[in-house]
C-alpha positions, 0 to 999 in steps of 0.5 A: 506537512510531510507531501501527499501519497495521492499525486495532487489531492486537494487541488484542481486542473489535474486533466492535463497530466491524467490525459498525458497518462493515458486516463479517462478524463471525462471519468477522472473529471469528478465534478462538483461530487468530488472536487477532483475536477472541475465543469465551466462555470456556466455548465456547473451552474446548469447543472446546479440549478433547480428545474424551475430556474433552469426553464426559467432562462430555457424562456428567456433565450426562446425570448431574445434567440429568433429563429436562426440565432447563433451558438447563444440562444438557438431556438429555431428548429436548426438550433434547437436541435443543436441545443439539444444535441449539445445537452445530450452530450454534456449530460453525458459527461456530467455522468460519467463526473458524477459517478467517477468515485471510485474504491475497490478491495486492492485495485480501489475502483469503485464508483457511486452517483451524485451527491448524496450517494456519495455522502452515503459512502463516505459514511461506510468507511471505517478509519484509525490512524495511520501508524501506531508507534514511531519507525523514524521512517521517512518518506522517500524523496521525490524523482525529477518529474516530483513524484515519489513511490506509493506504498499501502500495507493490505491486511486480511484480519481473523476477527470473529468480532461479529456473528457473520465471521465466527460463521465463516471464520469458526471459533466462537471461543474466539468472539472475544479475542483480539483479531490476528493479521494472518494476511500481510501484503506490501503494495509498492507502486512506482513512482512513474506508476508504470510498475507495481509489486506485492510482497508477502510475509507468510503470518508466522514470521518471527519479527521485532514489534516495536512499541506501539499505542492502540487508538483507546491509547493502550500502550503496548511495550516493544516486544522481541521473537514475535510472529509478525500477526500479533502486531495487530493485537499490540495497537491495531492495524497501525501498529502493524504498519509501524512493524513493516516500516521498521522492518524495512526502512519503507515509509508505508503512505496507508493500510487497508484491512478486511475480514473474513465477511469483507472477502466473501462480499467483495469476491460475490460483487465481482462475480467470481475470481479465477483460480487454478488446481493441478489436482482435484483438492479437499483441505480437510482436518486430519489427525496431523493436522487439525482444521484445515479450510474445508476448500473443495475443488476439482482440478483445473480452474474455477472462478470461486467467490463468496465462502469458497473465496475465503476458503482458497485464501485460508487454505495452508495445509493443502498447499503445503506450506504458509509461503505456498498459502501466499503463492495462492493468495497472489493468484487470487489478487492476480485474478482479480485484477484481471476480472475487473480489468476485464468487467471496464470497473473504472468506466462501467456505471453499473459496476462501479456503484456495486462495488461501491456499495461493497467495498466502502463497507467491507474495508477498514482505511488508514485515516488519510483515506477516509473519504471516497474524493482520497480513494477515488484519486489513488485508484486513479493511480493503479489503473493503469499498471499492466498485469505484465508490470505486477510482480507478486513475492514471498520473502524467503524464510527458514525455520526459526531455531527455538520453534521450527515446527511453527514459526519461521523468519527471514532469511536476511540477505534475500528479505534485505535485497527486497527491502533495499530494491523497494526503498530504492524503486527498483522494479522487481519485473524485467519488462520495463525500460532496459536502457534505464533512462528514467528520471532518477530520485534527486536528492532531498533539499539541502538545509538553509543552515551551514554544518557547524564544525565537526569538533563542534557536537556530539555523535552517539554510534550504535551498533544495530547491525543484528537487525531485528535480532534475526543475527548475530551482531558485529562485535566492536562495529560502534566503536570502528565507525566512531573512530573512522569519524574521529579521524574525519574531524568528529573529536566527540564521536562516541560509540554506545554500550547499547545496541539497537538492531535496525535493518538500515543505516540511518543518521538521526537528529532531534526534531527540535534542533531543526535546520541546524540539527539537520545540516549536522546530520548531512554532514555526518552521513556524507563523510561517512558515504551515506546518501542524504536519504539515510538522515532521519528525524526523530521526537526522542532523539538525544543528539545525533546518533549514528545507528549502523544497520544491518546493510553496513557490516563491513568497511568504513565507507558505506557502499549503497546496495545497487540492484537491476529491475527483476533482481530478486533474490531465489524463491521469492518471485511466486507467481504461479498459474496453476497450484500443486496440491500436497498428497495428503488432500488430494481428493478423488472428487465423490467423497 
């Protein structure tokens, strides 16, 4: 069974770790309603017992306690007062525990009160399969403390499936069209939960969409050179997740998806999100660019909510490009986080109940987040990330040569560096530990079975240096490395004539080969200088296969790419305090 991305999910005894991280222990102990914590047995029994039973026990205590009894059944004036004080204090703690059921759009912090309300919230949640296909990407090895990074794919759907979405997004003609994933962001939270990053890929970026299967069982063949937003149409959000995994080599724990109506309801619930424009703007339809979001806003900072929040997130022409739209979306998300932190959204019962009701209706989530308990555990791992440790970035892109006016392609070197930073859990900000004293990831567990002799098994070498088709393959690469392996004793290594583009280099073995297959694959990786984390298992593998990725285009010994904290490629970091407006869409503030 794979490791849980939600640390300690389904366990008890979590308070010491919570205290270590500075969490509110009373709030985190969600009590019997969530199973996340637990009262003392006596307290639990008292809280759950019918009123008549509690009254009977009080009468029994009164009868046997005397006037000046000890801590047990005091009934004198002082004893009753002390009991009332203890009950009042205990009651406060119970209220916190019963109301600590949390969720929110991007920070996930909401709550409900009592078991029935908890079940009601669970009934609101819509879920689907985590993945729509097989990427071969496995979860990162834990660090020295046993913790792993957390990756969540955030998807904004352009669905027009109901009247609310048609009213907000237009296009009744698209009512029966499968939705596109027009917003896609990867939220990465470090293994130590001290920093986070949000990475966007513009919706019209051309990628390879892998083979997927829809939740209704419909198969979709792999397709190359298509905009990434089409992945949602080819198997649902699970296929979008599989596309990202195949593209980045990063294991993604969960996905969360929201549509037009969900964005509006969430913005209304928090009371508006602060955004800023340097000039007054009207994103209207023009002869050169029909459509537009219809955003109208005066120069300066404003709290947007409702339909205006949706207009902000959909605006592209007035901001100049898809990349700048991502920048505006990131500004919105930073503002949302600040707003929720300022509202004490993790501890204010009134705020939590409203957010819980709204968010559980607005969101659709992967099946591994299909209860409020799971969402609560997840939210507690995010609540302490400070704003100055949150990086927002967009993958640098250039026009796609075959359709330069409409489509984009990622800049390979820039994208590869960003994906490598995420895979290696390198902070994208420079505000962390400069000395690098944090625990480093440990090597993956060694197999119980020793590897066979190098010449005892076949090794197929595949040239995947084309990545996802965004660059040319290095000619003869598979033959060169097959020769290297033969020179190291792997006499049955042969180059494949078929290519399979891949971003990262991996050694794959059939799952059916078990520990022996893993041991043999690890020996191949070691012979080439590859890390243990490059060894993957795959149900469809035919023997041990070395796929040479775009990260190893030269040399005979693999040199693992290294990056320093904050070492983002030029043009990736897009945090902005105020948005520039393209001249055509500047507004006089009157018409």
